[in-house]
C-alpha positions in Angstrom: 0.0 0.0 0.0 2.7 2.5 1.0 4.7 1.5 -2.1 1.9 2.7 -4.4 1.4 5.9 -2.4 5.1 6.7 -2.7 5.1 5.9 -6.4 1.9 7.5 -7.6 1.1 10.2 -5.0 4.1 11.4 -3.1 7.5 10.6 -4.6 6.8 9.8 -8.2 5.2 13.1 -9.2 7.9 15.0 -7.4 10.7 13.2 -9.2 9.0 13.7 -12.5 8.7 17.4 -11.8 12.2 17.9 -10.5 14.2 15.7 -13.0 11.9 15.6 -16.0 13.2 12.1 -16.8 13.3 11.0 -20.4 12.4 7.3 -20.6 13.6 5.2 -23.5 12.9 1.6 -24.3 10.3 1.0 -21.6 8.7 -1.5 -23.9 11.7 -3.8 -23.3 10.6 -4.4 -19.6 8.4 -7.5 -19.6 4.8 -6.7 -18.7 4.6 -9.8 -16.6 6.8 -12.7 -15.3 10.2 -12.8 -13.6 13.0 -10.7 -15.0 16.2 -9.0 -13.8 16.7 -5.3 -14.5 20.5 -4.7 -14.3 21.7 -1.1 -14.3 24.6 1.2 -13.7 24.7 2.9 -10.3 25.8 6.6 -10.3 23.7 8.2 -7.6 21.6 7.7 -4.5 18.8 9.1 -6.6 18.9 5.9 -8.8 17.1 4.0 -6.1 14.0 6.1 -6.6 14.0 7.4 -10.1 14.0 4.1 -12.0 11.4 2.3 -9.8 9.1 5.4 -10.0 9.2 5.3 -13.8 8.4 1.6 -14.2 4.8 0.4 -14.6 5.6 -2.7 -12.6 6.8 -3.0 -9.1 10.5 -3.7 -8.8 12.4 -5.0 -5.7 16.0 -4.0 -5.2 18.6 -5.7 -3.0 19.6 -2.7 -0.8 22.7 -2.6 1.4 21.9 -3.4 5.0 23.4 0.0 6.2 20.2 1.7 4.8 18.2 -0.2 7.5 20.5 0.2 10.5 21.4 3.9 10.6 21.3 5.7 13.9 19.0 8.4 15.1 15.8 9.8 13.6 17.3 10.0 10.1 18.4 6.3 10.3 14.9 5.2 11.4 13.2 7.2 8.7 15.5 5.8 6.1 14.9 2.2 7.3 11.1 2.8 7.3 11.2 4.2 3.8 13.2 1.4 2.3 11.1 -1.3 4.1 7.9 0.4 3.0 9.1 0.5 -0.6 9.6 -3.3 -0.5 13.4 -3.2 -0.6 15.4 -6.1 0.8 18.4 -5.5 3.2 21.5 -7.5 2.3 24.6 -7.6 4.5 27.6 -7.1 2.2 30.2 -8.0 4.7 31.6 -11.4 5.4 32.1 -14.5 3.2 28.5 -15.4 3.0 27.3 -11.9 1.8 27.2 -12.8 -1.9 25.3 -16.1 -1.3 22.8 -14.3 0.9 22.1 -11.7 -1.8 21.7 -14.5 -4.4 19.2 -16.4 -2.2 17.2 -13.2 -1.6 17.2 -12.4 -5.3 16.1 -15.8 -6.4 13.3 -15.6 -3.9 12.0 -12.5 -5.7 12.3 -14.1 -9.1 10.6 -17.3 -8.0 7.5 -15.2 -7.2 7.5 -14.0 -10.8 8.5 -10.5 -9.9 11.0 -7.9 -11.2 14.4 -7.8 -9.5 16.6 -4.8 -9.7 20.3 -5.1 -9.3 23.5 -3.1 -9.7 26.1 -5.5 -10.9 28.9 -3.2 -10.0 28.0 -3.8 -6.3 28.3 -0.2 -5.3 27.9 3.3 -6.5 30.5 4.6 -9.0 32.5 7.3 -7.2 33.7 9.0 -10.4 31.0 8.4 -13.0 32.8 5.6 -14.7 31.4 2.0 -15.2 33.2 -0.7 -13.3 33.5 -4.4 -13.7 30.4 -6.4 -12.8 30.2 -9.0 -10.1 28.9 -12.4 -11.3 26.0 -12.7 -8.9 23.7 -11.3 -11.6 24.7 -14.1 -13.9 24.2 -16.7 -11.2 20.6 -15.5 -10.6 19.8 -15.2 -14.3 21.0 -18.7 -15.1 19.6 -20.4 -12.0 16.1 -18.8 -12.4 16.2 -19.0 -16.2 15.1 -15.4 -16.6 16.0 -12.6 -19.1 18.1 -9.6 -18.1 17.0 -6.1 -19.1 20.0 -3.8 -19.2 19.4 -0.3 -17.9 21.5 2.9 -18.2 21.0 5.9 -15.9 22.3 9.0 -17.6 22.8 12.3 -15.8 22.1 11.2 -12.3 25.8 11.4 -11.3 25.8 15.1 -12.3 22.5 15.6 -10.5 23.6 13.9 -7.2 27.2 12.8 -7.1 28.4 10.9 -4.0 28.4 13.2 -0.9 25.8 15.6 -2.2 22.7 15.4 0.0 20.4 17.7 -2.0 20.3 16.9 -5.7 20.7 19.4 -8.4 17.6 19.9 -10.5 18.4 18.8 -14.0 17.0 16.5 -16.7 18.1 12.8 -16.6 17.6 9.9 -19.0 16.6 6.3 -18.1 17.3 4.0 -21.0 16.2 0.3 -21.1 17.7 -2.1 -23.6 16.4 -5.3 -25.2 16.2 -8.3 -22.8 19.3 -10.5 -22.9 18.5 -14.2 -23.2 21.0 -16.6 -21.7 19.0 -19.8 -22.1 21.9 -21.2 -24.1 23.8 -21.5 -20.8 21.1 -23.4 -19.0 22.5 -25.6 -16.3 25.9 -23.9 -16.4 25.5 -21.6 -13.4 28.4 -23.2 -11.6 30.9 -22.6 -14.5 33.1 -19.7 -13.6 34.0 -18.9 -17.2 30.3 -18.9 -18.2 29.4 -16.6 -15.3 32.1 -14.2 -16.3 31.1 -14.2 -19.9 27.4 -13.6 -19.0 28.3 -10.8 -16.6 30.6 -9.1 -19.1 27.8 -9.3 -21.8 25.4 -7.5 -19.4 28.0 -4.8 -18.6 28.8 -4.3 -22.2 25.1 -3.7 -23.0 24.9 -1.2 -20.2 28.1 0.5 -21.4 26.8 0.7 -25.0 23.7 2.6 -23.7 25.3 4.8 -21.1 28.4 5.9 -23.0 30.5 5.8 -19.8 34.2 5.1 -19.6 34.8 1.5 -18.6 37.2 0.3 -15.9 38.1 -3.4 -15.8 38.3 -3.4 -12.0 35.8 -3.8 -9.2 34.6 -0.4 -8.0 34.9 -1.5 -4.3 38.6 -2.3 -4.9 39.3 1.0 -6.6 37.5 2.9 -3.8 39.5 1.1 -1.2 42.8 1.8 -2.9 41.9 5.5 -3.3 40.8 5.7 0.3 44.2 4.3 1.4 46.0 6.8 -0.8 44.0 9.7 0.6 44.7 8.5 4.2 48.4 8.3 3.4 48.4 11.7 1.9 46.7 13.2 5.0 49.2 11.4 7.2 52.3 12.3 5.1 51.4 15.5 3.2 53.8 16.4 0.4 56.1 19.2 1.2 54.9 22.4 -0.4 57.2 24.0 -2.9 
């Protein structure tokens, strides 16, 4: 009930007014049945913009931190995400990936739309990073199509660290569903999973026009954080 109020009464109309999103390829999203919508992830605003524009309800696997924040803000954020039907996933520890896959497959078995960001985290610099193979595992195990989605302009509207987004037009582009039925029964083959994931990422790349980085975003972020910390600890001598 609250999901539909957010989408059609409160948040949806506000987002349309503020961002004037241009929607392309909406006909590629199946009108019924299970499917995965796999997109790039440039901004916190992505969580709301794409679901608000779809005719069908879509469930995203959201990081657990959105549900465990402290204080009033944390409780409001958790309430919002739960009410919107999003599923918390703990991304720490060895079992994190398997837990996300189990939750995702549960959504697909109910014949619903599952939203996923194969990069695993938001891009910190607007580039597209290497996809994690969880999306391929779910697509092959459930035997469902993958609809690539490109968010364009959301990084400029709300880059990481910016709380209040800039008001500017954005584009949400959906591509033709990718059929991986030729790999049926091969969801445990590492080479197949990598090939499927790379095909999905290439489809997103072709639509988004981003620069591609053949590394995981989390690894690059961690390396950059370490460099920044070292720079703060040992600042270069000023000339």
